C-alpha positions as CSV (number, residue, x, y, z in Angstrom):
1,M,65.9,127.1,153.8
2,N,69.7,126.6,153.7
3,A,69.9,126.8,157.4
4,L,67.4,124.1,157.8
5,N,69.4,121.7,155.5
6,L,72.6,122.5,157.2
7,A,71.0,121.6,160.5
8,V,70.0,118.2,159.3
9,I,73.6,117.6,158.0
10,V,75.0,118.5,161.3
11,V,72.4,116.6,163.4
12,Y,73.0,113.4,161.0
13,L,76.8,113.7,161.6
14,V,76.6,113.8,165.3
15,V,73.8,111.1,165.6
16,V,76.1,108.6,163.4
17,A,79.1,109.1,165.8
18,W,76.8,108.5,168.6
19,I,75.1,105.5,167.4
20,G,78.4,103.9,166.3
21,L,79.8,104.5,169.8
22,R,76.8,103.2,171.5
23,L,76.3,100.1,169.7
24,S,80.2,99.1,169.7
25,G,80.3,99.2,173.3
26,K,83.7,99.4,175.4
27,Q,86.5,97.6,173.7
28,K,88.1,95.0,176.0
29,S,90.7,93.3,173.8
30,S,92.7,93.7,170.3
31,S,90.5,90.9,169.0
32,D,87.3,92.9,169.8
33,Y,88.8,96.0,168.2
34,F,89.8,94.2,165.1
35,V,87.1,91.7,164.3
36,G,84.4,92.4,167.1
37,E,85.4,89.0,169.0
38,G,83.7,87.4,166.0
39,R,80.3,88.1,167.1
40,M,78.8,90.6,164.5
41,P,75.6,89.6,162.9
42,W,76.0,88.7,159.2
43,W,73.6,91.1,157.8
44,T,75.2,94.2,159.2
45,V,78.7,92.7,158.1
46,C,77.2,92.4,154.6
47,F,75.8,95.9,154.6
48,S,79.4,97.1,155.9
49,V,81.0,95.4,153.0
50,V,78.7,97.3,150.6
51,A,79.1,100.6,152.3
52,T,83.1,100.0,152.3
53,E,83.3,99.6,148.6
54,T,80.9,102.6,148.0
55,S,82.6,106.0,147.9
56,V,81.0,109.5,147.1
57,L,82.2,108.8,143.4
58,T,79.9,105.7,143.3
59,V,77.0,107.6,144.4
60,I,77.4,110.4,141.9
61,S,79.1,108.6,139.0
62,V,76.7,105.5,138.3
63,P,73.7,108.0,137.8
64,G,76.0,110.2,135.6
65,G,77.2,107.1,133.6
66,A,73.7,105.9,133.1
67,Y,72.5,109.3,132.1
68,T,75.3,109.4,129.2
69,D,76.3,106.1,127.5
70,Q,76.8,103.4,130.2
71,G,73.1,102.4,130.7
72,F,72.9,99.8,133.3
73,G,76.2,98.5,132.5
74,N,77.3,98.7,136.2
75,V,74.6,96.1,136.9
76,E,76.4,93.9,134.4
77,L,79.7,94.4,136.3
78,A,77.9,93.3,139.5
79,L,77.2,90.0,137.9
80,G,80.8,89.3,137.6
81,Y,81.4,90.5,141.1
82,I,78.8,88.0,142.5
83,I,80.6,85.1,140.9
84,G,83.9,86.2,142.3
85,R,82.7,86.9,145.8
86,T,81.0,83.2,145.6
87,I,84.4,81.6,144.8
88,V,85.9,83.7,147.6
89,A,83.2,82.4,150.1
90,I,84.0,78.8,149.2
91,A,87.7,78.6,148.6
92,L,89.3,81.4,150.8
93,I,87.0,82.3,153.8
94,P,87.2,78.7,155.3
95,L,90.9,79.3,155.6
96,Y,90.7,82.5,157.4
97,K,87.6,81.5,159.8
98,R,89.3,78.1,160.8
99,G,92.6,79.7,161.5
100,G,91.0,82.3,163.9
101,F,92.7,84.9,162.2
102,V,92.2,88.6,162.5
103,S,94.1,89.4,159.1
104,A,94.1,87.9,155.7
105,Y,97.9,88.2,155.7
106,Q,98.1,85.6,158.7
107,Y,97.3,82.8,156.2
108,L,100.5,83.6,154.3
109,E,102.6,83.5,157.4
110,L,101.2,80.1,158.2
111,R,101.8,78.9,154.6
112,F,104.9,80.6,153.8
113,G,106.4,82.5,156.7
114,R,106.3,85.9,158.3
115,Y,108.3,87.8,155.6
116,L,105.9,87.1,153.1
117,Q,103.1,88.2,155.5
118,G,105.2,91.5,156.2
119,V,105.6,92.1,152.3
120,A,101.8,91.5,151.8
121,S,101.0,93.8,154.6
122,V,103.3,96.5,153.7
123,T,101.9,96.4,150.2
124,F,98.4,96.6,151.5
125,V,98.9,99.6,153.7
126,C,100.9,101.5,151.0
127,T,98.1,100.8,148.4
128,R,95.4,101.7,150.8
129,L,97.2,105.0,151.8
130,L,97.3,105.8,148.0
131,A,94.0,104.7,147.1
132,E,92.2,106.1,149.9
133,G,94.2,109.4,150.1
134,V,92.9,110.0,146.4
135,R,89.6,108.8,147.3
136,L,89.2,111.3,150.4
137,F,90.3,114.3,148.2
138,A,88.0,113.1,145.3
139,S,85.2,112.9,147.9
140,A,85.8,116.5,149.1
141,I,85.2,117.7,145.4
142,P,81.5,117.2,145.3
143,I,81.0,117.9,148.9
144,K,82.6,121.4,148.4
145,L,80.1,122.0,145.5
146,L,77.2,120.9,147.7
147,L,78.3,122.9,150.7
148,S,78.8,126.1,148.5
149,E,74.9,125.7,147.5
150,F,74.2,126.2,151.2
151,G,76.4,129.4,151.4
152,L,79.4,127.7,152.7
153,N,82.5,128.3,150.6
154,I,84.9,126.0,152.4
155,G,88.4,124.9,151.1
156,Y,89.3,121.2,150.3
157,D,91.7,121.1,153.1
158,V,89.1,122.1,155.7
159,I,86.6,119.4,154.4
160,I,89.3,116.7,154.4
161,V,90.3,117.4,158.1
162,A,86.6,117.7,159.1
163,L,85.7,114.3,157.5
164,T,88.9,112.7,158.9
165,L,88.3,114.2,162.5
166,L,84.6,113.2,162.6
167,T,85.4,109.6,161.5
168,V,88.3,109.0,163.6
169,V,86.2,109.7,166.8
170,Y,84.2,106.7,166.5
171,T,86.9,104.5,164.7
172,Y,89.5,105.3,167.3
173,L,87.2,104.5,170.4
174,G,84.8,101.9,168.8
175,G,86.9,99.8,166.7
176,I,85.4,97.4,164.1
177,K,82.1,97.4,165.7
178,A,81.4,101.1,165.4
179,V,82.7,100.9,161.7
180,I,80.3,98.1,160.9
181,W,77.3,99.6,162.5
182,T,77.9,103.1,161.1
183,D,78.5,101.8,157.7
184,A,75.2,99.9,157.6
185,L,73.5,103.1,159.0
186,Q,74.9,105.1,156.1
187,M,74.4,102.6,153.4
188,G,70.6,102.4,154.4
189,L,70.7,106.4,154.1
190,Y,72.1,106.8,150.7
191,L,70.1,103.8,149.4
192,T,66.8,105.5,150.9
193,G,68.0,108.7,149.0
194,A,68.1,106.9,145.6
195,V,64.7,105.5,146.3
196,I,63.4,108.9,147.1
197,A,64.9,110.4,144.0
198,I,63.4,107.6,141.9
199,C,60.0,108.3,143.4
200,V,60.2,111.9,142.8
201,L,61.5,111.5,139.3
202,T,58.7,109.1,138.4
203,G,56.2,111.7,139.4
204,H,57.7,114.2,137.2
205,V,58.3,112.0,134.1
206,G,55.5,109.3,134.6
207,A,55.4,106.1,132.3
208,A,56.2,108.1,129.4
209,G,59.6,109.1,130.8
210,W,60.4,105.5,131.6
211,S,59.3,104.5,128.0
212,D,61.5,107.2,126.6
213,A,64.5,106.2,128.6
214,W,64.1,102.5,127.6
215,H,64.0,103.3,123.9
216,A,67.1,105.6,124.1
217,G,68.9,102.5,125.5
218,K,69.3,104.0,129.1
219,F,68.4,100.4,130.5
220,R,70.7,98.4,128.4
221,V,72.6,96.1,130.6
222,F,74.9,94.0,128.4
223,D,77.7,95.4,126.1
224,T,77.8,93.0,123.3
225,D,80.6,94.4,121.4
226,F,83.2,91.6,120.9
227,D,85.8,93.5,119.1
228,L,89.2,92.5,121.0
229,G,90.5,96.0,121.4
230,H,86.9,96.9,123.0
231,I,87.1,93.9,125.2
232,L,90.6,94.7,126.6
233,T,90.1,98.3,127.3
234,N,86.4,98.8,128.2
235,S,85.2,97.7,131.5
236,F,81.7,97.2,130.3
237,A,82.5,94.8,127.6
238,L,80.7,91.5,128.3
239,P,83.5,89.3,128.8
240,T,85.4,91.9,130.7
241,A,82.7,92.6,133.0
242,I,81.8,88.9,133.7
243,L,85.3,87.2,133.6
244,G,87.5,90.1,134.5
245,G,85.0,91.3,137.1
246,A,84.8,87.9,138.8
247,L,88.7,87.8,139.1
248,F,89.0,91.5,140.3
249,A,86.3,90.6,143.0
250,M,88.3,87.7,144.1
251,A,91.2,90.0,144.8
252,S,89.2,92.7,146.3
253,H,87.2,90.5,148.4
254,G,89.5,87.5,148.9
255,S,93.1,89.1,149.5
256,D,92.3,92.8,150.4
257,Q,92.2,93.3,154.3
258,L,90.0,96.2,153.8
259,I,87.1,93.6,153.0
260,V,88.3,90.5,154.7
261,Q,88.5,92.1,158.2
262,R,84.8,92.6,158.2
263,I,84.0,89.0,157.1
264,L,86.2,87.7,159.8
265,A,83.9,89.6,162.4
266,T,80.9,87.3,161.8
267,R,79.9,84.7,164.3
268,S,80.6,81.7,162.0
269,L,82.0,80.4,158.6
270,R,78.3,80.1,157.4
271,D,77.6,83.7,158.3
272,S,80.8,84.8,156.8
273,Q,79.9,83.0,153.5
274,R,76.3,84.4,153.7
275,A,77.8,88.0,154.1
276,M,80.3,87.8,151.4
277,I,77.6,86.5,148.7
278,A,75.0,88.6,149.9
279,S,77.1,91.9,149.5
280,G,77.5,91.1,145.8
281,V,73.7,90.8,145.5
282,F,73.2,94.0,147.4
283,V,75.9,95.7,145.1
284,A,74.0,94.7,142.2
285,L,70.7,96.1,143.6
286,Q,72.6,99.3,144.6
287,F,74.1,99.8,141.1
288,A,70.5,99.1,139.5
289,A,69.0,101.7,141.7
290,F,71.5,104.6,140.9
291,S,71.4,103.5,137.2
292,L,67.7,104.1,137.5
293,V,68.2,107.4,138.8
294,G,70.4,108.3,135.9
295,A,68.0,106.9,133.4
296,L,65.0,109.0,135.0
297,L,67.0,112.0,135.4
298,W,67.7,111.6,131.2
299,S,63.8,111.9,130.7
300,Y,63.4,114.6,133.4
301,N,66.0,116.8,131.5
302,G,64.7,116.0,128.1
303,G,67.9,114.2,127.3
304,K,70.0,117.5,127.3
305,T,73.7,117.1,127.8
306,P,75.1,118.1,131.0
307,K,76.9,120.9,129.1
308,E,73.6,122.1,127.9
309,L,72.3,122.3,131.4
310,G,75.2,124.4,132.5
311,L,76.9,121.6,134.4
312,S,80.8,120.7,134.3
313,S,80.2,116.9,134.0
314,A,77.7,114.1,134.1
315,D,79.0,113.6,137.9
316,S,77.1,116.9,138.7
317,L,73.6,115.7,137.5
318,Y,72.6,113.7,140.7
319,P,73.9,116.5,143.0
320,D,72.2,119.2,141.2
321,F,69.1,117.3,141.3
322,I,69.3,116.8,145.0
323,L,69.8,120.4,145.6
324,H,67.3,121.9,143.2
325,G,64.9,119.1,142.6
326,L,64.0,117.9,146.1
327,P,62.2,119.5,149.1
328,V,64.1,121.2,151.9
329,V,65.1,118.8,154.7
330,I,65.1,115.8,152.2
331,S,67.9,117.5,150.1
332,G,69.8,118.2,153.3
333,L,69.6,114.5,154.2
334,L,70.7,113.2,150.9
335,V,73.9,115.4,151.2
336,A,74.4,113.8,154.6
337,G,74.1,110.5,152.9
338,I,77.0,111.6,150.4
339,L,78.9,112.7,153.3
340,G,78.4,109.2,155.0
341,A,79.6,107.4,151.9
342,A,82.9,109.2,152.3
343,M,83.0,108.7,156.1
344,G,82.1,104.9,155.6
345,S,85.1,104.3,153.2
346,L,87.4,106.2,155.4
347,S,86.5,104.5,158.7
348,S,87.0,101.2,157.1
349,A,90.2,102.0,155.6
350,L,91.7,103.4,158.9
351,N,90.6,100.4,160.9
352,S,91.9,97.8,158.4
353,M,95.2,99.7,158.1
354,A,95.6,99.6,161.8
355,N,94.8,96.1,161.9
356,S,97.3,95.1,159.4
357,T,100.2,97.0,160.9
358,V,99.6,95.7,164.3
359,A,98.9,92.1,163.5
360,D,101.0,91.5,160.5
361,I,104.0,93.7,161.2
362,I,104.5,94.7,164.8
363,R,103.2,91.4,166.3
364,S,104.8,89.1,163.7
365,F,108.2,90.6,163.7
366,S,108.3,91.6,167.6
367,R,111.2,89.5,169.3
368,T,109.0,89.5,172.6
369,A,105.4,88.5,173.4
370,I,103.2,91.5,173.3
371,S,100.3,91.7,175.8
372,D,96.9,92.0,174.5
373,E,96.4,95.2,176.3
374,S,99.4,96.7,174.5
375,L,98.0,95.3,171.3
376,L,95.0,97.1,171.8
377,R,96.6,100.4,172.7
378,L,98.9,100.1,169.6
379,A,95.9,99.6,167.5
380,R,94.3,103.0,168.5
381,V,97.7,104.7,168.3
382,M,97.9,103.4,164.4
383,T,94.5,104.5,163.8
384,L,95.5,108.2,164.5
385,V,98.8,107.7,162.6
386,W,97.2,106.4,159.4
387,A,94.4,109.1,159.7
388,L,97.0,111.6,159.9
389,L,99.0,110.4,156.8
390,M,95.9,110.0,155.0
391,A,94.7,113.3,155.5
392,L,98.1,115.0,154.7
393,F,98.3,112.8,151.4
394,A,94.7,113.7,150.4
395,M,95.6,117.4,150.9
396,G,98.4,117.2,148.7
397,F,96.1,116.5,145.9
398,S,94.4,120.3,146.5
399,A,97.2,121.9,144.1
400,T,97.0,119.2,141.3
401,T,95.0,118.5,138.4
402,G,94.0,115.5,136.5
403,N,91.6,112.8,136.8
404,V,91.8,111.6,140.5
405,Y,89.1,109.2,140.0
406,L,91.1,107.2,137.4
407,T,94.2,107.6,139.5
408,A,92.4,105.8,142.4
409,L,91.1,103.1,140.1
410,T,94.6,102.4,138.6
411,I,96.3,102.2,142.0
412,A,94.7,98.5,142.7
413,G,96.1,97.3,139.3
414,Y,99.6,97.6,140.6
415,T,99.3,95.2,143.5
416,Y,95.9,93.3,143.4
417,G,97.2,90.5,141.0
418,A,100.2,89.9,143.3
419,L,98.1,89.7,146.4
420,L,95.8,87.3,144.9
421,G,98.3,85.5,143.4
422,A,100.2,84.8,146.5
423,F,97.2,83.2,148.1
424,L,96.5,81.0,145.0
425,L,100.3,80.2,144.8
426,G,100.0,78.9,148.4
427,R,96.7,77.0,147.6
428,L,97.7,75.5,143.9
429,V,101.5,74.9,144.0
430,A,102.4,72.7,147.0
431,R,106.2,72.8,146.4
432,A,106.2,76.5,146.5
433,N,108.0,78.2,149.6
434,Q,108.6,81.8,151.1
435,F,111.6,82.4,148.7
436,D,109.3,81.5,145.5
437,A,106.4,83.5,146.9
438,I,108.4,86.6,147.7
439,V,110.2,86.7,144.2
440,A,107.0,86.1,142.6
441,F,105.4,88.7,144.4
442,V,108.0,91.4,143.5
443,V,108.2,90.3,139.9
444,T,104.7,90.7,139.6
445,V,104.4,94.3,141.0
446,I,107.3,95.3,138.7
447,V,105.6,93.6,135.7
448,M,102.2,95.2,136.4
449,T,103.8,98.7,136.8
450,F,105.1,98.3,133.3
451,V,101.8,97.1,132.1
452,V,99.6,99.9,133.7
453,R,101.9,102.6,132.8
454,V,103.3,101.7,129.4
455,I,101.0,99.3,127.5
456,K,98.4,101.0,125.4
457,I,96.0,99.7,122.9
458,D,94.7,101.4,119.7
459,V,90.9,101.6,119.9
460,T,88.7,103.1,117.1
461,V,85.9,105.4,118.9
462,A,83.5,107.3,116.7
463,G,85.8,106.7,113.5
464,K,88.7,108.1,115.3
465,V,91.6,106.0,116.7
466,T,92.8,106.5,120.3
467,E,95.1,104.9,122.7
468,K,93.6,103.3,125.9
469,G,95.0,101.3,128.8
470,I,94.0,97.8,129.6
471,A,90.8,97.6,131.4
472,A,91.3,97.4,135.5
473,Q,89.3,94.1,135.5
474,W,92.1,92.5,133.3
475,L,95.0,93.6,135.4
476,V,94.2,91.2,138.2
477,P,94.3,88.1,136.0
478,I,97.4,89.2,134.3
479,G,98.9,89.8,137.8
480,V,97.7,86.3,139.0
481,L,99.3,84.5,136.0
482,V,102.6,86.2,136.4
483,T,102.7,85.2,140.2
484,L,101.8,81.6,139.5
485,A,104.3,81.4,136.4
486,V,107.2,82.8,138.3
487,G,106.5,81.2,141.7
488,G,105.8,77.8,139.9
489,L,109.0,78.1,138.0
490,T,111.4,79.0,140.9
491,S,109.7,76.3,142.9
492,R,111.3,73.8,140.4
493,F,114.7,74.4,141.6
494,H,114.4,73.0,145.1
495,P,113.0,69.7,146.6
496,A,109.3,69.7,147.2
497,P,108.2,70.0,150.9
498,A,106.7,67.1,152.7
499,P,102.9,67.0,151.6
500,T,100.2,68.1,154.1
501,E,96.8,66.9,154.2
502,P,94.3,69.4,153.0
503,E,91.5,70.5,155.1
504,P,87.9,70.0,153.9
505,I,86.2,73.1,152.9
506,E,82.7,73.9,154.1
507,V,80.4,75.2,151.4
508,V,77.4,77.4,152.1
509,A,74.1,75.6,151.6
């Protein structure tokens, strides 16, 4: 039985790489490698965006959260994300598409100069290396547990190297087209897995199980505790999820090259806007599906805690059901889907980091013109370089302890506010120049480091006072305010530049 499951996983991984290369075709230019010459269908880009932001941790943690105390809180978060993506679609995407950019940070060069573009790009690749390295190691944890059930006791380092090698093959050769098509395929697989799990669980628990989960609060969407401490520290508090979530999405989807690059691969501005807004809707549906899996698992297990079930944490609930509650082949296919989620996140990161390195640093700061053929060759080289660095960084976690998931989440808090703030400074403060923007950017990163690492708030939980950090969703607006305040202040110390006529912005119908 285990041999059959393993065969399914191996076949899936080979087929994914083959399909990615077949659909991507031969890369003829750097623009083709980076944004697919702007010819990708909007729906595949939409699915790629969703797969890019979906890691193994999302697939296993959302059901675990719904099982315990989060209910459908992730759907509440997604409502804020939809608002933020809609604003990005209206306010920022037209700037990127009309400029013919292959990188979001080319706008910063146009508005402020190449030095801010370089600062933003270096910040992006360093942040992405840290975040994706942590994510890659964290993905290896459940994969190791799943494979051990099949009789394969493989170390973290081997899993990390294998995932990186498999992913880099189609990313290196096929560029963004291969990444987008494989992302879409992998999203379809892990969502199909969730639907299968829901059907199987419903067959076990019936209508009574749905009713029990409903009355136990497992379907609760909105957290209406408006205590100030709760709002500031809990990601699922209603104002945090909606307002903070919208601003967080503006940063992650409007100023992070990881997402923007995919949007730039569409055929038109309207298609870019469709892909951006639709991705928020699909994320909400995805969260609802995985939350429903968690709620039904609660009924299936009779409300027992993970500890009572002999599991280490709530994150083990869904993988345990996949391995022991589903038929052979189906369970192998769903494990392959979890592997696919890890590969989708990794391939997206590698391609976007190579893109930003070549477009924002090498090309912008080169004293001589670089041919397109050389840019394409550099892009492939940088894909390999970042793959090696990311694998090494991820393997460095093998001997560490601590919550790597929380580590990955907080990394974005250091820089997202500064990145989004730089874009908004360019749009809102007409007299700001490159010096103002760089000073504001650096000051914001310093301030956010202090906020993330030092500031704690006393919160009463179950009658006990505990210290908690500020919720990730509030880190972005804090960073944006600091950037705008510092940049606006320094801009008062020099004459205003000559006014430029703003371009009209096309809004999706």
